[in-house]
N, C-alpha and C positions, 0 to 999 in steps of 0.2 A: 449588565448581562444580556446577551444575545440568545435568540432562540436555540441555537446550537449549544451554547453552554449550559442552557437549561436542560436539554436531553442529557448532556454528558454528567449534570449533576443528578438527574434521575437515574441514570444506569449505575453510577457511584453508590447510590443510597439503597439500590436493589441488593448490594452486597454487603450491606452493614450488618454486623451482629449485634443483637439486642441483648442487653445485659440488665434487666430489672432485678433490683434487689428485693426480695421478699420479705419486708418488715412488717410489724402489725403490733395490735396491743389488745388487752382485754379492758380493764378499768384504769390502769396506770401502765406506764411504759418506764422500765427500769435500765438505766445505763451504768457501766462501770467507766469512769474517766481516768485518765491517765496515759500510759504508754500504749494502752489498748483499749479499744472501744467496741462494746458488744451491743448487738441489737435485739430488740424483742422479736417474738414470734408474730406470725400473722395467723389468724383464723382460717380454717379451710373454706373454700367457696361453698361447701355444701354443709356449712355450719348453722345455716338458717338465718335467724334475724340479726346475726352478729353481735348477739348480746352475751352468749357464753363464751367463756375462755377457751381458747384453743389448745390441743394438747400436742401441737406440732413442736419438736424440738427446737430450742431457741438461736441455735447456731446460724450464722449468717450464710445463706446459701445463694447461688446466682444460677439462672436459667438461661439458655440462649436459644435464639430462633432466627430464621432467615427472613429478611423483609419480604421476599417473594411469597412467603406462606399465608399472607393475610387473606386470600380468597378472591374470587372474581369480582365481587361487589365491594369491596373494600378498599379505600385509598389511605395510603400513608400519611400520616399526620406528623409534621415536625415542628418543634419549637424553634423560635427564631435565634437562639443561641446554638443550635445543633449545627453540627458542620455538614449536615445535609439540607440546611436552610439557606436559601438565596441571601438572606439578611445576615448570615454569620460572619462575625468581624466588622459589621458596618455600624452597629448599633451598642452603645454603652449606657445602660440606665442603672440607676441605683434603686434600691426599694423605696427611697424617699421620692426620688422621681416617679415612680410608679404609683405610689399613693396620693401624690399630687394630681396626677393625671386621672386616677380613677375618681378621686372626689371632683374634680373639675367636669369630667365626662358625665357623671350622675347628676351634678348641679345643672349642667346645659339642658340635660334631656329630660329631668324629672322634677325639677325644682317647683314647689307649689307657690312660691313668690308671686308668680304670674298666673293667667289664666291656664286651664287644664289643656286647652289647645296648644297654647304657646309653651306649656311645660313639656308636653309630649312631642314637639316638632324637633327632629333630630338636627343636632348641630353638625357642622362640617367635621368636627372632631370625631364624630360617632360614624359618619357615613363615608367620608373622603378617604382616598388613599393618603397615608399620613406624609407630611412633608419633612425635610431636615432642616435644622438650624433655626427653629422657632423657639422663642422664648415663653410662648403661651404654652402652659402645661397641658391644656387639652389636645394640643397638636404636637406633642413630643414624638419622636420617632418611634415606631414600635407600637401604636395605639392598639394594634391587634397583634397578638402573638404567634398565632398558630395557622400554618399555610398547607395547602395541597397543591398538586399539579392537576391541571384539567385542560382540555383542549376544546377550542371554538373553531367552527368553520369546516369547509371541505376544500381542498386538503385541511387536516388538522394543524392548528397553530397552537402549541403548548405553552401554557404559562403559569407561575405559581400565583396563587390568589389566597387571601386571608379567609378564615372562617368568621362568620357574624351570624349572631342571632337575634340582632335587635337593629338591624339596619333600615332602610327607607321601605323595605318591602320588595326587592328585586335585587338580584346579582348585579354588580357594578364591574365594567370592563373599560379599560383605557382603549380608545380607538384612535387610528389613523385616519385622515390627517389630524394634526394637532389643531386647536382653535385657531392659533396663529398662522394655520396654513403650511407649517412644516411637518414633512414627513420623520424627522428626527426626533421620534418620542417614544423610543424603546424603553421598556417593555411595552408594546401595544398590540392590539389586534388590529388587522389590516383588512377591513371588509372587502376591498377590491381584490383580494386574492381568494375569496371564498365563492364558490358557485352557488352556494345555498343561503347567502345572507339576504334579508329583507329587512326594510323599515317597516315598523308599525305606524299606520297613518291614523290621524284622528277621524273619530267616528266610527271607526271599526271597533268589533267587540273585544278585541285584543288591548285596546287602548284604554288604560284606567283613567286617563286624564279627561276632564270636562273640556274639549276642545272641538273645532269644527274646521271643516275645509280638507284639503288635500296634502296638508303639511304633516311633517313628521310628529309622532306623538311625544310631547315633552313630559318632563317630570311635573307633577303638581305644583301650583303656586307656591305652597308651603316650603317647597324644596328648591326655590328659584335660584338659591344661593349655588345650587350644584347644577352645572351646565350639561345637559345630556338629554338624549332621546330613547325611547324604547326600540328595540330591534329584536329579530328572531333569527337564530341559525342553530346548526347542530352542536350540541355540547356532548362531548364524549368524557365521561367520568372513570370508567374502568373497561375492561375488555368486553364485559357483558353487560354495560350500562351506558346507553347512549339514547339521548333524549332529541328527538327531531323537533324543529320549530320552538326551540327553548327561547322564552322571553327574557331579556335583561335590558339594562341600561347602558347605552353606548355613550361613555364620557367624553366630553370634549374638553381636552386638557390644554389650558392656555400655556402655562409653564410647568412643563411636568419635571418632578424631581428625578433624582438619579436611583431612587431606590428600585431594586429589581422585583417589584410586585406589581402584577397587572390589574389588580381589582380585589373584589370580595365575593365570596360565595354565600348566598342568603340562605340561612337555615331556619327562617322564622315560620310563622304559621299563615303568612299572606299568600294570596292565591297565585302569586307570581315567584314565590320561593321555591328554591329546589325541590324539598320534600313534596310540596303540593303538585308542582308540575311532574314530578316523578310518580305521584300516586295517579294523577289524571292520565298519564301514559299508559298505566295499567302495569308498571313496573314495580310499585310498593303498595302494600296494603295500608290504606288511610295515612299516608304521608308518614309512615314508620321509618325511623333512623335512629342511629345511636353513634356516639363518638367516645374515644377514650383518648384525652389528651396527656402526653408524656411529660412526667415531671422532671426528668433528668435530660439535657442535652445529649446524653448518650444513648437515650431510648428513643423509641419511635411508637407514636400512636396510631389511630386508625380512624376513619370515618365510614360506617357501615350503611349501607344502602340496600334497599329492596329486600330479599329473603334474609339476607345476613344480618339486618337490623332486628330480626325476630329472635328472641332468645327464650329457653325454657325457665319458667319461674323458679326452679330449683337452684338456678345460679344466681337469682337476683336475692340480695340480702336485705333490701328494704325498698318499699314503694312510697311514692308521695303523690297525693291526689293533685292531678293537674286542673287548675281552675281558672275561672275567667275573673279578671281584675274589676270589671264593670265599666271601665272607661272605653269606649269605642276606639279612641286613638291609641290605645295601647294593646288592642286585640290581637295583634300579629305576635306578641311576646309570650314567653313561657312563664307562668306564674304557678307555684307550688302552695300547699297549704300547711305552712309550718306554723306550730303552736308553743313550742318550747325547746329547751334545751338542758343537758346535764353534763356535769363535768366530774369525771371520777365516779363515785358512787353516789353524788349528791345532784338532786335536781336543783338547777338554778332558779331562785324565786322570781320568775318574770311574772308580772301582773297579767291577769286575762285580758285579751284583747290587744296587748303590745304587738303581736304579729296579725292582726286582724285585718279586715277588709281585702284579703286576697292580695297581699301587697309585697310578697317576696318572690323575687326574681332569679331566674338562672340565665346567666349572661356569660358568653365567652369572650366578651370584649371587656370585662372587669377582672382584675387579676385578684386583688385581696378581698375577702368577703367583708362587706359593711354592714353594720346593723344600726338599727335606730338607736339615738344616745342612750336612753334609758337601759335597753338591752345590753348594749356594749359595755356600759359601766358595771352592770351586774356581772357579767362574763369576766370582765377584766378583774373586778374586786375578787371574785371567787378564785381565779387563777392565781392572783398575787397571794392569797391566803394560802392555798395548797402548796404553792411553790416556795413558802417561807419555810416550810420543814427542811429544805435542802441546804439552808444556811448560805444561800447566795445573795449577793447584793442585788438590789433592784435599781434600774437606771433607763433612761431613753437611749435609744440607737437606731440610726439609719431611718429615722422617721416615725418608729414606733414608740409608744410611751410605757410599754410593758415588758421591759428586757431584764434579762439575768446574766450577771458576769460569773461565769463558772470557773475562773481561774482559781485553782486550788481545791475545787471540789472534785471528789473522785466518786462517791455514789449519788446519783440522780434518779429521783422519781418523778415522772411528769403525768399528771392526770389527762385522760383523753376525753374528747369530746363527743357527745351525741345530739344530732338533731331530732327532736321529736315531731311527727306529723300527726295531723288530726286523725288520721284512722289508726292510730296508736303505735305504728311501725317507728323504729328509731335507726336513723343512719349513723354508723360509726365514722367519726373523722379521727383518724390516726395521728401520732405526734408529727410525722412528716408533712401532713396536710394542714396541721394548725399552728406549726411553728416556723420562723424564719430564722436560719443560722447565718452567722458572720461567714463561715467558711464551712459549707457542709462537707467537703471533701477532706478537710483537715481531721487529724486523729490525735487529740481529742479537738473539737471546736470549742471556742471559748466565749461565745455569747449566743443566746437564743432568745427570741421574741415571740410574743404572742402576735401571730401573723392576721389580725383582724383591725378593722378600724371604725370609726364612727361615721354615721351619715349626718349631713347638716339637720338642724331641727326643722328647717323648711321643706325637707324632701318629702315627698307624697308615698314613698316605699319605707317598708319596715326592715326589709334585708334584701341585699343582693349578694347572692351565691356566686363567688368568683372561682375562676379556673384554678387558683393555688389550691383551694380547700377540695376540689374535685379531681386534681390531677391524678392521673394513674386508676381512676375509677371510670368504668364504662357506664356513660349515662344513656338510658334507652328511653326514647320519647315513643310512647304508645298514645297517640293523639285519639284514635278511635276509642281505646280503652279508658280515656280520662285519667291517665296516670304517668308517671315517669319512674322507671326503675334503675336501680343503682348496683352496680357489681364492681365491689372494691378490687383493687390491685390486678387490673386486667391488662395494663401495658406498662 
């Protein structure tokens, strides 16, 4: 994909109508299966803690809006399956592929089977732009799912980049010339065409690497597998959001793949991340930002920056305390204080301390939520027990171990999930966020699975909250306030 085709794609997507279906639930979601399928109601955004049932009619309704209505400080976010995504039609992953990739990614990054430093060292699967044709599940194409359009340099060179919250601590951009000396490495940023591009040199305050001399500031030694050096240039995110002297890593690509993605946009807590640099430039309060990731390829999400990332509390249905994991190697990541779960009207009997040590992470690079083995088995067993009332057969499907064949089932009641935080607030996870369907567009669908999986016994985390679970929910990062807010059904 050439820069001109990226611009054409951007123009096309500004004209796309969004059709988010407002579904929802209280304690259980009820369905009528057969020739017609009905969907439960969604609670009103002003309903408070989302624990009260909504009185909104249960009929399925649709609302539409124009992509240009996002605001001056909001960037449109698209899923890789969207027709507005540069990856549309290029990638085909099954749920089983994604489950293997998620498990491998977490294992490489957080496994406690080696030292803490080694455990927290990002693998190429986490930080590198994914390659095609690899049999390694950590490098399956589409290792990151959500992209935005940004521009580097003067004049602007616009590229699609992935969103990432657990990268190396800096945004990554493919740069020309390639490491092999070839200029043929589109999509890639061309520093020679930018009048504002500068290299970050060793020994300067902007170089985070312990190096000396007048050479270019390289990545730290633990990231030596990634070839690149720090640089600065103008980053244009939206009409009213421009960062001068934005620090990023210019990647030296040896054999560039043909995926039309130029890099990653780092949303972590590192000092070189986008939120931190946006805050230091005076354009955002204390690194405030939010995102809403679209669940459907036909819908659009957004990344909110600056003042648009600050929301009124009355719109937030739950808060989770933002905590420190205690491991300095993981200090740039976002951990929340999760203490329990409930399913339907029942609290799941999870032993105290299961989610301890501040080890529940929010990660846009993980798709399906993963729980410590004990917590996953308790959730799975409770779900199986409550679903048994529907008289549907239990089986495995598409990589999941808890699926139900709904063939011949006409009435279906599904318990919904709530995450409980240490402050007593509960975040409702509705049926679309907790279930994987064989064909969601079909009426009726014939198979549904509990869209969670188990962490390895050796993982140091107790939970990884993935994008599938929080899709269509605006996640508001109030770093200064020490909390994360959740606004369900926002995109």
